Structure formats: C-alpha cells, structure tokens
C-alpha positions in Angstrom: 49.7 106.5 80.3 51.2 103.0 80.4 54.8 102.8 79.3 56.1 99.5 77.9 59.5 98.5 79.0 61.7 98.3 76.0 63.0 95.0 77.2 59.5 93.4 76.7 58.8 94.9 73.3 60.5 92.0 71.3 58.7 89.5 73.5 55.4 91.3 72.9 55.9 91.3 69.2 56.8 87.6 69.2 53.6 86.7 71.1 51.6 88.9 68.8 53.0 87.2 65.7 52.5 83.8 67.3 48.8 84.6 68.0 48.3 85.8 64.5 49.9 82.6 63.0 47.7 80.5 65.4 44.6 82.3 64.4 45.4 81.9 60.7 46.1 78.1 61.3 42.8 77.6 63.2 40.9 79.5 60.5 42.3 77.1 57.9 41.4 74.1 60.0 37.9 75.5 60.5 37.5 76.1 56.8 38.7 72.5 56.1 36.3 71.1 58.7 33.4 73.2 57.2 34.2 71.8 53.8 34.2 68.2 55.2 30.9 69.0 57.0 29.4 70.2 53.7 30.6 67.1 51.9 29.3 64.9 54.6 25.9 66.6 54.5 25.8 66.2 50.7 26.6 62.5 51.1 23.9 62.2 53.7 21.5 63.8 51.3 22.5 61.4 48.6 22.1 58.5 50.9 18.7 59.7 51.9 17.6 59.9 48.3 19.0 56.5 47.6 17.2 55.1 50.6 14.0 56.6 49.4 14.6 55.2 46.0 15.3 51.7 47.5 12.1 51.9 49.5 10.1 52.9 46.5 11.8 50.2 44.4 11.1 47.7 47.1 7.5 48.7 47.3 7.2 48.5 43.5 8.9 45.1 43.5 6.5 43.9 46.3 3.6 45.1 44.2 4.9 43.4 41.1 5.6 40.2 43.1 2.0 40.3 44.4 0.7 40.8 40.9 3.0 38.0 39.6 1.8 35.7 42.4 -1.7 36.5 41.6 -1.2 35.8 37.9 0.6 32.5 38.7 -2.3 31.4 41.0 -4.8 32.5 38.3 -2.8 30.5 35.6 -2.8 27.4 37.8 -6.6 27.8 38.4 -7.1 28.3 34.7 -5.1 25.2 33.9 -7.1 23.1 36.4 -10.3 24.5 35.1 -9.3 23.8 31.5 -8.3 20.2 32.3 -11.6 19.6 34.2 -13.7 21.2 31.4 -12.0 19.2 28.7 -12.7 15.9 30.6 -16.5 16.0 29.9 -18.5 15.9 26.7 -21.9 16.5 28.3 -23.2 20.0 28.0 -25.1 19.9 31.3 -22.0 18.8 33.2 -19.7 21.3 31.4 -20.7 24.4 33.4 -21.1 22.5 36.7 -17.3 22.0 36.6 -16.7 25.7 37.4 -16.5 25.7 41.2 -16.2 28.7 43.5 -12.6 27.8 44.6 -11.3 28.1 41.0 -13.1 31.4 40.7 -11.5 32.7 43.9 -8.1 31.8 42.6 -8.8 33.9 39.6 -9.6 36.8 42.0 -13.4 36.8 41.8 -16.2 35.5 44.1 -19.2 36.1 41.7 -19.8 34.7 38.3 -22.5 33.6 35.9 -22.9 32.5 32.3 -25.7 32.9 29.7 -26.2 31.4 26.3 -28.6 32.6 23.6 -31.7 30.5 23.2 -32.5 30.8 19.5 -35.8 29.1 19.8 -37.1 31.4 22.6 -35.1 34.4 21.4 -33.6 35.2 24.9 -30.5 34.5 27.0 -30.7 31.4 29.1 -28.7 31.0 32.4 -26.2 28.2 32.3 -24.5 28.5 35.7 -24.4 30.9 38.7 -21.8 31.3 41.5 -22.3 33.8 44.4 -25.8 35.0 43.6 -29.1 34.1 45.3 -32.1 33.1 43.2 -33.7 36.5 43.8 -30.5 38.3 42.6 -30.1 36.1 39.6 -33.7 36.7 38.7 -33.0 40.5 38.6 -29.9 40.0 36.5 -31.8 37.7 34.0 -34.5 40.3 33.7 -32.0 43.1 33.1 -30.1 41.0 30.5 -33.2 40.0 28.5 -34.5 43.6 28.7 -31.3 44.8 27.0 -30.4 41.9 24.6 -28.8 44.2 22.0 -26.0 45.1 24.5 -25.0 41.5 25.1 -25.6 40.4 21.5 -23.2 43.1 20.4 -20.7 42.0 23.0 -20.8 38.4 21.9 -20.6 39.4 18.2 -17.5 41.7 18.9 -15.5 38.8 20.4 -13.9 41.4 22.8 -14.1 41.6 26.6 -15.9 44.4 28.5 -14.6 45.3 32.0 -14.3 47.9 34.7 -10.6 48.5 33.9 -9.9 52.3 34.1 -10.0 53.9 30.6 -12.2 51.2 29.1 -15.9 51.4 28.2 -17.5 49.5 31.1 -20.9 49.5 29.3 -22.5 49.7 32.8 -22.9 52.6 35.2 -21.6 52.4 38.8 -25.2 52.3 40.0 -26.0 49.3 37.7 -23.0 47.5 39.0 -24.1 48.1 42.6 -27.8 47.5 42.3 -28.0 44.8 39.6 -24.7 42.9 39.5 -23.7 43.5 43.1 -20.1 44.1 42.2 -17.5 46.9 42.3 -15.5 45.5 39.4 -16.2 43.0 36.7 -15.1 41.3 33.4 -17.4 40.0 30.7 -16.0 37.7 28.0 -17.9 36.2 25.0 -18.4 32.5 24.7 -18.2 32.0 21.0 -18.5 28.3 19.8 -18.5 28.1 16.0 -21.4 25.8 15.4 -23.8 26.7 18.3 -25.5 29.7 19.9 -23.2 32.3 21.5 -23.2 33.6 25.0 -21.0 35.3 27.6 -19.2 34.7 30.9 -19.4 37.3 33.7 -16.9 37.4 36.6 -17.1 40.1 39.3 -16.0 41.1 42.8 -17.3 43.2 45.7 -13.8 44.1 46.8 -13.4 47.8 46.2 -9.6 47.6 46.7 -9.2 45.0 43.9 -7.8 46.6 40.7 -8.8 44.7 37.5 -5.9 44.5 35.1 -5.6 43.5 31.5 -4.0 40.3 32.6 -7.2 39.4 34.6 -9.3 40.2 31.5 -7.0 38.0 29.4 -7.4 35.0 31.8 -11.2 35.3 31.8 -11.2 35.6 28.0 -9.1 32.4 27.7 -11.5 30.6 30.1 -14.5 31.8 28.0 -12.8 30.7 24.8 -12.2 27.2 26.2 -15.8 27.0 27.4 -16.9 27.8 23.9 -14.6 25.1 22.4 -15.7 22.6 25.0 -19.3 23.5 24.4 -18.9 23.0 20.7 -17.1 19.6 21.2 -19.9 18.5 23.5 -22.6 19.4 21.0 -20.7 17.8 18.1 -20.2 14.7 20.3 -23.9 14.6 21.0 -24.7 14.8 17.3 -22.1 12.1 16.5 -23.5 9.9 19.3 -27.1 10.3 18.0 -25.9 9.6 14.5 -24.0 6.6 15.7 -27.1 5.3 17.5 -29.2 5.7 14.4 -26.5 4.1 12.3 -26.2 1.2 14.8 -30.0 0.7 14.6 -29.8 0.7 10.8 -26.9 -1.7 10.9 -28.7 -4.0 13.3 -31.8 -3.9 11.1 -29.9 -4.3 7.9 -27.8 -7.2 9.5 -31.1 -8.9 10.4 -32.3 -8.5 6.9 -29.1 -9.8 5.4 -29.0 -12.7 7.9 -32.5 -13.6 6.9 -31.6 -13.3 3.2 -28.4 -15.4 3.8 -30.5 -18.1 5.5 -32.8 -18.1 2.5 -29.8 -18.3 0.1 -28.4 -21.2 2.1 -31.8 -23.0 1.9 -32.0 -22.3 -1.9 -28.4 -23.3 -2.3 -29.0 -26.6 -0.4 -32.1 -27.3 -2.5 -30.1 -26.6 -5.7 -27.3 -28.9 -4.5 -29.7 -31.6 -3.5 -31.5 -31.2 -6.8 -28.3 -31.3 -8.9 -27.1 -34.4 -6.9 -30.5 -36.1 -7.3 -30.8 -35.4 -11.0 -27.2 -36.4 -11.6 -27.8 -39.7 -9.9 -31.0 -40.2 -11.9 -29.2 -39.4 -15.2 -26.4 -41.9 -14.5 -28.7 -44.9 -14.9 -30.1 -44.2 -18.3 -26.7 -42.9 -19.5 -25.1 -46.1 -18.5 -27.8 -48.1 -20.3 -27.5 -46.0 -23.5 -23.7 -46.3 -23.4 -23.9 -50.0 -22.7 -26.3 -50.7 -25.6 -24.3 -48.6 -27.9 -21.1 -50.5 -27.0 -22.9 -53.9 -27.5 -24.1 -52.8 -30.9 -20.6 -51.5 -31.9 -19.0 -54.9 -31.0 -21.1 -56.5 -33.8 -22.4 -59.3 -31.6 -25.9 -58.6 -32.7 -25.0 -58.5 -36.4 -22.9 -56.5 -38.8 -23.7 -52.8 -38.8 -23.9 -50.6 -41.9 -21.3 -47.8 -42.0 -23.9 -45.1 -41.5 -25.3 -46.8 -38.4 -21.8 -47.4 -36.9 -21.0 -43.7 -37.3 -24.1 -42.7 -35.5 -23.5 -45.3 -32.7 -20.0 -43.9 -32.3 -21.4 -40.4 -31.9 -23.9 -41.8 -29.3 -21.1 -43.4 -27.4 -18.9 -40.3 -27.6 -21.7 -38.0 -26.4 -22.6 -40.4 -23.7 -19.0 -40.2 -22.4 -19.3 -36.4 -22.4 -22.6 -36.5 -20.5 -21.2 -39.0 -18.0 -18.2 -36.7 -17.5 -20.5 -33.7 -17.0 -22.7 -35.7 -14.5 -19.6 -36.7 -12.6 -18.4 -33.1 -12.4 -21.8 -32.0 -11.2 -21.9 -34.7 -8.5 -18.4 -33.8 -7.4 -19.3 -30.1 -7.2 -22.4 -30.9 -5.2 -20.4 -33.2 -2.8 -17.7 -30.5 -2.3 -20.4 -27.8 -1.7 -22.1 -29.9 0.9 -18.9 -31.2 2.5 -19.8 -34.8 1.7 -16.8 -35.6 -0.5 -14.1 -37.6 1.4 -10.6 -36.3 0.9 -7.6 -38.5 1.5 -5.1 -35.8 2.4 -1.5 -37.0 2.6 2.0 -35.7 1.7 2.3 -35.5 -2.1 5.0 -34.7 -4.6 3.5 -32.1 -6.8 5.9 -32.8 -9.7 4.9 -36.5 -9.7 1.2 -35.5 -9.9 1.9 -33.2 -12.8 3.8 -35.9 -14.6 0.8 -38.2 -14.5 -1.5 -35.5 -15.8 1.0 -34.8 -18.6 1.0 -38.5 -19.6 -2.8 -38.4 -19.9 -2.8 -35.2 -22.0 0.3 -35.9 -24.1 -1.7 -37.2 -27.1 -4.0 -34.1 -27.1 -1.1 -31.8 -26.8 0.7 -33.4 -29.7 -2.5 -33.4 -31.8 -3.0 -29.6 -31.2 0.7 -28.8 -31.7 1.3 -27.4 -28.2 4.3 -27.6 -25.9 4.1 -28.3 -22.2 7.0 -27.1 -20.0 7.2 -28.8 -16.7 9.4 -26.4 -14.7 8.6 -27.7 -11.2 12.1 -28.4 -9.8 13.0 -31.8 -8.4 13.0 -31.7 -4.6 10.1 -29.2 -4.4 8.6 -29.4 -0.9 5.7 -31.9 -0.4 2.2 -30.6 -0.1 -0.8 -31.9 1.9 -3.4 -33.0 -0.7 -5.6 -35.6 -2.2 -3.6 -37.0 -5.1 -6.6 -37.9 -7.3 -8.2 -34.5 -6.8 -5.0 -32.5 -7.5 -4.5 -34.6 -10.7 -8.0 -33.4 -11.8 -6.9 -29.8 -11.0 -3.9 -30.2 -13.3 -5.9 -31.9 -16.1 -8.6 -29.2 -16.0 -6.2 -26.3 -15.9 -4.0 -27.7 -18.6 -7.1 -28.7 -20.7 -8.5 -25.2 -20.2 -5.2 -23.7 -21.4 -5.2 -26.0 -24.5 -8.6 -24.6 -25.5 -7.4 -21.0 -25.6 -3.8 -21.5 -27.0 -3.2 -21.6 -30.7 -0.9 -24.2 -32.4 2.8 -23.8 -31.6 1.9 -22.2 -28.3 3.4 -23.1 -24.9 1.9 -24.0 -21.6 4.3 -23.6 -18.6 3.9 -24.9 -15.1 6.1 -23.4 -12.3 6.0 -23.5 -8.5 7.6 -21.6 -5.5 7.2 -21.4 -1.7 5.2 -18.5 -0.3 5.9 -16.7 3.0 2.8 -18.3 4.7 4.0 -21.9 4.5 2.2 -22.7 1.3 3.3 -23.8 -2.2 2.1 -21.7 -5.1 1.7 -23.3 -8.6 1.3 -21.2 -11.7 -0.1 -22.5 -15.0 0.7 -20.0 -17.8 -0.3 -20.2 -21.4 0.5 -18.1 -24.5 -3.1 -18.0 -25.6 -5.6 -15.3 -26.5 -6.2 -14.2 -22.8 -9.5 -13.4 -21.1 -11.4 -10.2 -21.8 -11.5 -8.0 -18.7 -15.3 -7.8 -18.7 -15.4 -11.6 -18.2 -13.0 -11.9 -15.3 -15.7 -11.9 -12.6 -17.5 -14.9 -14.2 -14.6 -17.2 -14.9 -15.2 -19.5 -11.9 -19.0 -19.6 -12.3 -20.6 -22.9 -13.2 -21.5 -23.4 -16.9 -19.7 -20.2 -17.9 -17.6 -20.3 -21.1 -15.5 -17.7 -22.8 -16.4 -17.5 -26.5 -13.5 -16.7 -28.9 -12.3 -17.7 -32.4 -10.0 -20.4 -30.9 -12.5 -22.5 -28.9 -15.6 -21.9 -31.0 -15.4 -25.4 -32.3 -14.4 -26.9 -28.9 -17.2 -28.2 -26.8 -17.2 -28.0 -23.0 -19.6 -27.9 -20.1 -18.2 -24.8 -18.3 -17.8 -26.8 -15.1 -14.0 -27.4 -15.1 -12.8 -24.2 -13.5 -15.7 -24.2 -11.0 -14.7 -27.7 -10.0 -11.1 -26.7 -9.7 -12.0 -23.8 -7.4 -14.0 -26.1 -5.1 -11.2 -28.6 -4.9 -8.5 -26.0 -4.1 -10.7 -24.4 -1.5 -11.5 -27.8 0.0 -7.7 -28.1 0.5 -7.6 -24.7 2.4 -5.9 -23.1 -0.6 -6.7 -20.2 -2.9 -7.0 -19.9 -6.7 -6.9 -16.8 -8.9 -5.7 -15.7 -12.3 -4.1 -12.9 -14.2 -5.0 -12.3 -17.8 -5.2 -9.7 -20.5 -6.8 -10.1 -23.8 -4.2 -11.1 -26.4 -1.4 -11.6 -23.8 -2.1 -15.1 -22.4 -3.3 -16.2 -19.0 -1.8 -17.4 -15.7 -3.9 -19.5 -13.3 -2.3 -19.7 -9.8 -3.3 -21.8 -6.8 -1.8 -22.6 -3.4 -1.6 -25.8 -1.3 -0.4 -26.2 2.3 3.1 -27.5 2.7 3.5 -30.9 4.4 6.1 -29.5 6.7 
C-alpha cells in the first residue's frame, strides 16, 4: 500500500482544490458559451424566417409589379383605342380601327365582334382578329345556333369570362374546339338607339390568368364601342336629314327666287304704270286747274256766287290731286332709283325751321304747339335739303291729324353710336292701334279715328317719307300705343 508522505499532503490538498475550482470555472464558461450558442441559433432561425419572408414579399411585389405593368400597358392601349375609335363617325370604319397590336397590349391575340341583325334575326360579324375564315364560320354557326345565350348576355349588361369562380357559360371543350382559346372575356356592346351585340377577346396562353381588371378593361372598350356606334348611326341619320333638308332648301330657294323675280317684274310694271298714269293725269289736271283759275279771275265775266264756290272747290280739289300725283311720281322714282338726290352737309335745325314756317298757320288754326328742341350746334347730316323738308312736313302734318287741340308736337335729336343722327317727332295724340302697326308705311293706308274722320288724305305721306329716308341710307320706325301718343323716329348719316 502506497503511503503518502505527510509533507506532501498540504500540497496535494491545494492541487485538488485548485483542480476543483478550475473545473467549476470551466463548467460556468461552458454553460455561458452554450447559452450564447443557443441565442445565436435562435437569431439564425429568426434571420432565416425573415429571409424567407423577404423572398416571399419580393416575389409578391414582383408579381404585383408585373400585374401593374400589365394594367398600365392595357390602359395605354385602351386610351389609344378610345381616341382612334372616337375619331371616326363611319360605322364601317369603326371596327376596322381595332388592330392586333392594341389587342396584344391588352393581353389577348384573338377577338371578334357581333351585332344583332334585327332584319334577318341573327348575329352579324363586324370584325375578326386572329381567326381564319373557316374558324370564324364555325364560330358564327355556333353563335347563331344558340342566340338566346348571347342575347341574354347583351341584355344583362355584364361580362362573361373564364375567371375562376365565375360562370364561364362555355365548357372547356367548347373553348378548345370552337373558340380556340384557353381563357376569354365577353363584354356586351350596348348602344341605346341601335341593335346590341358583344365583344369577344381570348388567348391560347394557358399560363395567362384572366383577372377582374382585364374584364373591366374589355368592358370599358365594349362600352366605348357602343357609344361610338351610336354616335356614328346618329351622325348618319343627321347627315341624311341634312342632305334632305339641303335639297328642300335648294328647291324652296329656287321657287322663292322665281317668285321674287316675278314680284320684281310685277313691281316694275306697277311702278311704270303708276308713273305713266301720273304723267297722263298731270296734263288734264293742269288744264282743269288753269281754266278754273281763269274763270275765278273774272276775266270772262262776273261769276255768280254759287258758281264761284264750285270753281273754288274744283281748284282746291285739283291742288289735292296734283299733290297726290306728285307724291306718286316721287314714290315711283324712288322705287326705281331714278330720283336724283343732291346730298350735301345740312343743318337739321335749319330744315325744321323752314318746315315750321310753312306749317305755322295750320298749327295755329288747329290750336297745336310745336316744340323745336333740336339744340343749336347739332352735327350736320348728309342729306338732300328739299327731301328732308318734305319728311318734316309729312311727319308734322301726320301728327297734326291725330293730335287734338291744345296738344303738343315735339321734335328732338341725338347722336347714335353708329355715326348717325336720330330725329324723334313725338305727339300727344290718340296713338295708333296695335293691330294697325304693320300697315302704317303701306301706300294708301289711313288710320280711321274720331280725330281725323273729317280730314282728307291720300295715305301716301308716310310711304313717301319711308322711301326718302331709306334713299338716304337711314331707317325709320315708330313707337305708339292707343291713347298715349306716337313717336316717329328716323336716322340720317352724319356729315363727319
């Protein structure tokens, strides 16, 4: 048996204790390291999950980006198509504007459109993209063999598609054998005033997933086609109506032109007749007036009182007839443009003063007041002095006939904005009934009333005034109300 030297016992104990302490320390370090390893492993697991999440998110973002890019391309294509479609009003050209490149931008390579032919009771092909004649013949046969399906579709105003979860209305076999597509969208073409139809868009790409956004784009396109189709047909109706209207206008214009020429011929004959008759009347009237004047002088012997009275009536009525004949001649000359006008700068107030002097006796006799309110320094007008004096004499004389005693006739003037002078002749008379306004300037027209029943006149004065003013490039009109007086207004060009 081994005996330990007592001298080494303390050393042995010390070493043993040291080893125990060292083991305990290393055990603590190992435990701490294990804890750190566990934490690191947990962090790595978290990072792995985050990386997986990032990858999934990135994939989803890429997918969303692809879908967004697809929608943007589709929207651009739809915008271009809408602009091109809206640029035509011809129905035949409308569907030809849908080209394959626009369809491809929308994600499809096949499309066709049909409209209901109400006359033949069947759907009629309007356009075709991506199908051969044989294929489209099969499609047309299928559609017209099942018209109720497509009529119900157009009536519902909703799309039909191969979007998962929606009623495709077609089996997979029909899609493959008839429509030659893996996925499709059908949208109704629904113009308000014309026959309805539908727009079909499809693809053979089995990997393409049709979305609600795609269906919305196709529906918008079909709606715009319907609106454009309605506009085209409305335009066609309007154009046809316009052509018919133009033909009627041309025909009516020719009739009116012919009638106008006939009126001009009749008017010229009337003017020539009046002028000729007036000239023919002048000679016997002059003779009658001359003989009456000679007899009234008493050179052929003293006349009995009764004979003198009758000769004075003959002389007075002859003057009236001469005045009427002169008015008729002047109207005829003005209508035919044969009257010579000596147009020069005139003072309108001076012309009115002359007319006032001539009529002063009649005004006094009738108990009427004439107010000349044309201000001194009124701008000069371009006119024939003699003719404008006649205008004043006729207008004032006309006012005298319709104004009772103690009444007033007022003449005023002012410049207008179109370089003309307006003259107003206003009376406080009985006025003109409204139902007679349209006839005032007609030849031989007279207004009958209690004031002028005993006053004789030819009804030519206002007609002559109108012709004179219009010959001066002016206008004449009146404002009147029964019982409230009348204002006759006319314009003359300013000399400046």
